[in-house]
Each structure stands twice: as C-alpha cells, then as structure tokens.
Phi, psi and omega in degrees: 000102185296336182271005183303326181295344178280347178276102178285171185301318181297314180296318180296318178296319178298317179298315179297321180294314181295324186265354182055043181223156169265128181235126179238128177262117179279167181301329182277018183062030177262133178262131174251121185245132179225112179289145177297133181055034177068027182293098184294325181294317178298320178297319179298313179296316179299317178301315180295318178298313179294323177296316179298316177299316180295337180264015170108355178281142171297151184302327180297321177287324178297329178297341177303333182291351175286342181276143175297141177084004177250131187233166180240134176225139180220138176248127175268112184294339178294337178284342185251330187235144187273325187248156177298327180296317178296318180297315179299319181295313182288327175298317179297324178295319181289323179286314182079170182293120180065020180082009186299314182295312180299315180298321180292318178300317179295317183295317183286318185277328186087354179275154172267135183238138174231133175246111188213133180060234179256024184233156168235123186233156179221151174232129178171186175288168178303316182294316178300317180293321178299316180294313180299314183286344173296322177283316182300317180299320179295316179296321180293329181270008174096002178291164182282159175298321180302314180294317181300315180294317181299314179296316181297316179296321177295316178301316181294316179300317180294324180287336177274352179077025181273000000 
C-alpha cells in the first residue's frame, strides 16, 4: 500500500480502535492485520478499509466500510489494457473534463468513486456500485458518455421502481 506512509500514528491508533484489530505497517508499505481473538470478519473489514485508503479514498470515506451493507470494489486497469497510454486515456474518460464525469456518476449512483494509480474503485451499497459500474464499464469499453449516463440513469430508475 503505497499510501501507508500517509497514515500517521494517531490515525492508525484510531483505525485499530474502530476495527478491533492490531495493524502494523511494515517498511515496505505492507500492512499486517490481526483481529482480536482471531476475528476474521474484523480483519476482512480492516483489509477493505486499508485497501480503499490505498486506492485513493480519504480515510473518512474508507470508514464507510465499517457500516453493514457498504462494500468496496476495485478494477485494476492493467488487467484490461496493455499500455500506459490506454490506461491514461480510460482514466481520463472516467474522470471527465474537470471531474465532471466522475462527479455525475457519483451523484446518480450514490457511490463514492476514486481513480488512483491504475485502478478505479468504488464504495457503496451493492446497488450503488452496480449502477456506477454500469456507466464505468461502458466508458472503459469505448462507449460514449451520453450512452453511459443514459444506461446508468435507467438502472437507477429501475432500482427505485419508477
């Protein structure tokens, strides 16, 4: 986790208290998580919170994962695209001019989105993530913003029962 150095001692202690886990950051920016009394669920949640932080979310947004029904999803663009140029291009499409596309996806879906390094990540309910990634998938496959927004808006309408 390249952003581990951004976790100061106070934030790390707060995180351990909230997650009921012992978290140790190694020199290689590797996090070692140990749930109290072997609590695997606490370790899983801690892993997701740290992963979300490592993928560009502020720690406050990553804390949303402490709530039941809130999930983390991340796509590694290196698995889909061969060149750095292609990755840069699709990241720009998802972000949009001045952040417009990313902000619109967040507003319509209700999910939080981070574009960081070679990843696009989201935090939200299953439904929020499904709606957000319906647009993101279209943008990644070369579809237009108009089509991505239309599909996302339709998905949201259907999920609201409108």
